C-alpha positions, 0 to 999 in steps of 0.5 A: 796640894791636898794632904791626906789625913791619915789614921796614925793610931797604933798599938802601944807595942809599936812606936808612934809615927814621927814621920808626919802625914803622908801626902796622897792624891786628892782622889785617893780613898785608901787609908795609910799608916806607918808603923815600926815593929819592935825589931825596927822594921819600917812598915807602910800599911795600906787599906783598900776595901775595894781591892780584889788583889792584896800585895806586899813588897819587901825592900832590903837595902843591900844590892849588887854593890855589896857583892864580895870580891871574887863573887860577882852576882852573889846578891842576885843569886841570893834573891833567886835562892830565897824563893826555894823553901823555908824552915816553916814551909820546907817543900821546894817551890811551895811559895811560888806554887801557893801564890800561883794556885791562888791567882797571884804572881811573884817576882824580885829584882836586885839593883845596885843598893837594893833587893826587892821581893814582891807578890800579889794574890787573891784577897782570901789567900793573903794571910797565908801568902804573907806568912810564907813571904815573911819566912824569906827573911826569918829562916830560909832554907838555902839547900845544897841541892838547890844551889847548883840548879839556881846558879844554872838559872842565873847563868841562863838569865845572863845568857839571854842578855849577852846579845842585848845592846842595852845590857852590853852598853850599860856594862861598858859604861861601868867598865870605864870607871874606877876599878875600886868602886862597886859601880865597876862590877858585873852585877848579874853573875854567871856560872864562872863567877858563882861556881867555876872561879870560887871552886878553883880558889877553894871557896864554897859558894853556898857558905858565902851565900849564907854568910852574905845573908847573915851579914846583910839581911837585918830588919832595921834596913828593910822596908815593907809595904802591905796592901790589904782589903781589911782595916789598918788595925787588922792588917797591923795585927797580921804584920806584927805577928808575922814579921817581928821575928825577923832578926835585927842586927842593927846593921847600917845601910851600906854606903859607897862614897866617892865618884865612880869616875876619876879624871881618867874617865872624863873628857873621853870619846868611846866608840863601840860596836853594837849587835843591832843595826843603827847609830846612837850617841850618848853624852853623859856627865857625872852630876850632883844627885838630884835626890838631895834636891828632889822638890827643886827637881833640877834634873827634871827641869833640865831634862824637860828643856834639853829633851823637848821636841817642839819647834825651836828645840835641839831635837827639832834642829837635828830632825830638820837636818835629817840627823836624828830620829829620837832624843832623850835627856834626863838623870840616868844611873844614880844613887845617894852618892853619885848620878849621871845626866845623859843625853841620848840621840838615835842617829840616822846615817847622815847624823852619824857623819855629823857627830861633831856638829851634833855635840856642838849643837848640844853644848850650844843649847846648854849655853843658851840655857845658862844665858837664859837663866832658870825660868819661873814660868817653865818651872811652874808649868812643870809643877802644874802638870806634875800636880795634876798627874799626881792628884788625878792618877789612875789606880795601878795594880797593887803589886806595882804600887807596893814595889814603887812605894817600898823602894821610895821608903829608903830614899824619902821622908815619910811624907813623900813615900807615895809621891817620891820625886814626882812633885816639883814644888820649890823654885830654886834657880841656884840649884838648877844652875849648879847642875847646869854648870856641871854639864861642861866639856871638862866633865863629859863622857861621850859614848858613840855606838855604830856598826860602822866601827866594826874592825876599827876598835882595839879593846874588848869589854870582858863580860859581854865581849863588846868591841870598843875604842877609847880616846881622850877629847879636850875642851878645846876640841869641843869648843871648836865643834861648837863654833863649826856647828851649823847656825840654827835658832835654838829657843826655849819652848812656848807656853803649853796650851795643852795643860788642863785647867778643867778637872770637873766631872760630867754629870752622866745619867746613863745606867748602862754598865757596858758599852752601848752602840750609840751611833751607826752610819754607813761611814762609822760606828760609835761605841760609848761607855761613860765613866761611872767607876773611876771618877777621874777627869780623863777620857779614852778614845780608840779609832780603827780605820778599816781600809781594805787595801792596808795589808793585801800584800807585803808591799801594801803592808809596808806602804801602810806602815810607812804612812803611819810612821810619817803621820807620827813624824809630822805630828811630833812638834805639835803633839809633844806639848800634849804628851808632856801635859798628860794627854797621850796619843798613838798611831799604829797598824791594826789587823785591817787598817790603822788605829788611833788612840788618845788617852788622858785628861779630857779637857783638851783631848778634842783639840788633839783629835782634830789636829791628828785628823787634819794631818790625815786629811792633808797628808803629803809625802815630804821626800826628806822625811820619807828618806829618814823614815824609810832608813829607820824602818829598814833598820827596824826590819833588819834588827828582827834577826836579832830578836830573842829566839823565843820571840822568833818562834812566836813570830813563826807561830803567828805566821803559820796561823794568821791569814794575811800576814807576811814574812818580815823578809818579804816586807823588807824586800818590798821596802827596799824598792819603795820610793816617795812617789809610790807612797804618794800614789798609795795613800789616796787609794788606801783612804778611798774606802774606809769604815771607822770603828770608834770607842769613846769612854770616860769623862765624856758626855754623849753629845761630845762623843757623837760630835767627835765622830761626826767631825771625823766623818766630816773630814773624811766623807764630806764635800764634792770630792771626799777623801773616803767613801763607805766600804761595800758590804763585801769589803768588810775585812776579817782576821782569820786563823788556820784551823789545824787538823784534829789528831795532827802534830805539825812541826816547823824547824828553823835556824835562829836568824842570829848565828851568834846566838847560842840560845834555842827556843821552842813554842809548843802550841795546842789549838783548842777551840773558837770562842765559847764560854764553857770551853774558855772556862775549861781551858783557863782552868787547865792553864791555872792548874798546869802553870806552876807545874810547868815552871817547876818541872821544866825550869826549877828541876830540869833547868832547861832555861830562864825563860819558861812559861805556859800561857793561854793563846788567843788569836782572832777569837781562837783559843789555845795554850802555848809552852814557851822555853828558851834554852842554851843547854838543850836543843828544841827537839829535846825540849819538845820531848820534855813538854810531851813528858810533862803533859803525861805528868799533867795527865796523872795530876788532872785525873787524880785531882781531888774534889777539894783541889778542883773546887779550890782552883775553880774558886781561884779562877772565879776570883781572878775573873771577877777582879775589877778593872783598875782604871779607865785604860784597863777597862777600855782595853778589855772592851776594845778587844771585844770590839776588835775581835767582833765578839762584842761579849762585854759581859764575858766575865760574868758568863764565864764565871757562870760557866765555871760555877756549873763546871764538874770535875769530870768535865775538866777531865774529859776536856783534857782527854779530848784536847790536851793530853799526848794522844788526845783524839781532837788534839791539834799541836804545832811545835815551832823549833828555833835552833841556836848555834849550839844546837843547829847540828841537831836540826837535820836529825830532828826533822828526820824524826818528825818526817817519819811520824808527823807533819813537817811544815817546809813552807809557812805561807804555802802551808797556810794557804793549803789549810782551812780557816776558822770562820770569822766571828767579826764577819758574822757579827758585822752583819748583825749589828 
């Protein structure tokens, strides 16, 4: 392992770093320095001269476990309130406004024992942003008038979680624990806990909030990470000047000793009713937190073996019986004091009927591990994979990086701030065996959720109203399940052939900075982009199989999807080894066929590619696996109706606009009639005509890239009876989008598909233009200027809902903007009127924009556009999108920047007047209104109001078929290349 030689010189005023050298990846050229300010604030400074974004994260070692009795959610509420204003910067929301207007983003989260605040921003605006950020912790203004508004925001955030199975089950796990342990608490908070109950008891929430802040927010329990472009010395001066004013009251980090579960909460079987269709089994044990032995990594070792998916594994056996569709094993909820090790299995209907057998096989597998002993070679494999992934890790966004590190700083010694628990290095069988022994029948909690339990439960969890029942389960019962479980040969995994050993970099001489069309035949086209920027032994391969039959009808779409699901299912036992060794792959439906990607270490990538192609070539329908996949897909379709209302609205929007898309209800109906024989007949037809679009990038030489594509061609197109033949020119498919009428306003009203959901949603979409650099730049500039104003007005001031955003929309080369709002307090008709009102406010803002403000926004947008790709995947996504859209504008960023540099203020105003403002002559808008149960009575009157002035869409597919379509850029460019 390489240890970075860090610059540890610090100013005399700051204590020297006694924490030792910081372990960093071999390939990491950034500089790091730990300092401690006079107020005992620990800081990690990072200097990255190549960065386009600066970032900071402050981790405060206090979270929801510290909520006062009777004020559940106070720590989370405080996290919201600190964003409002400070004594130095008193204008409400000015922090978020400054960050957004200078190309950045900001967020925060509250966990059990930590609250983390973070932001990123363009480099030339970092100093002021950092000063504004520092004021959170120096003199925030938690104003009285903001208090109720932000309680409403917390309540809205909670409202969106009430019908989420993951939130509901998490709270049920907590509910079934010691009432005197903070694990038991409700951490989010809502109107009841933060306003109604305190008010009834004569408690002033704002006073308690300020007390909580004064009591807990002390510099000595904070950890700050600052990621800058400047030298460490310059950044250190900046940090010292801004952050040493944070007061230090020498608080101890709050500790909560003791286990959340007593014997009353162990040896239990809990049956719960979920919202969505499906069955899931979670077996959980309280164990010794592995954070105390993170270099020995006992839970990583055991999670690797219990969660393995190759032949001989527990999952492979469950899959063989048709009982399970996925399995996860590993350490779940943990602190320094307690931890849970979970095994979660998604069950089929048959698996639900064999719960006892599954539990029996799980405990039999645990016994196998106990008897086999802890294997040095398995630990060494884990260590080798972890070391390769750490030392050759790709750069990530600075904001994600600083959040990861600041949370690590509270748990690990300085040396391991960057690496955390991700590098197991000390083989210690006794420690692994200790955790293994804790996975016992006397220590177990079994949570079994299924819709089949509806009407069979007798208890209700109070915060989310989850119905459940509770029963004790003895060690003897589990031993009986172990004995009666079917006899299967559970074995340890074999050595992993996919672990890379060749990390050498190819000597590429090419000078091209963009992808080049390296090879073109009637069968395929190869775009090639060697890595000359990231210098990692990794590759990225994307292959789109264009098949004309793939989405011609709901039946075809479902058959194509089933084919892809089965391919993944068949590949799993083999490809799982590759995925655990840092070589990922995926198969999915694309617009005009199906798509394969492979990304990771390049050393063994070709082996995995060949395995995937052979599965495609020799595809056959296995009736037993077909049945399982059909059942799983059916539940996935049925669960569409439980999507968040804003997600439903976005789906309707896509259905209105995008040609060759089908309602999920029609696809579900088609699936219900599907048999294995139908798929067996369909797949040869699907593959009979295809064109293969390839993009290969990274640590790959030209001849290797060409060889991969030739191999694909040989598999599909060679021989006397080839699987595939080339497409006819008329068969090249294109994705096309409805062109809405100029000066037209369209509405689509629909009840939410889940009658239990009170939330409503609006997507207000404005279609503008087809891809063109100057127009793109104007639209992007408008979006930048309007984004924070939208959030401030509709969420902060009007409190319409937690989910409130303005974003650009790109559908098959057609650009627009969309306002997305989800609300439990107002219906979609009212929200749409508020968007119209906001557009009138924006009209004034745009028309009155000063020359200085205009130039500042243009500069910010240019900086954002010139931001370099962080890693190979980031770069490849960008170029692949150009290829998929058929635009091939690989120099898009430079061209749009050039257009921005030429843009005049008057041109932006003209653009807004023509396309965006309320009565713009060329405006084309579509409002998708989804009504939750609270507002469904408003739908009829809203439709009547629309009918008298605008165009109501009654039948989505009928409307789409009656409208003109934009010409496809892909179709035009396909002929030219």
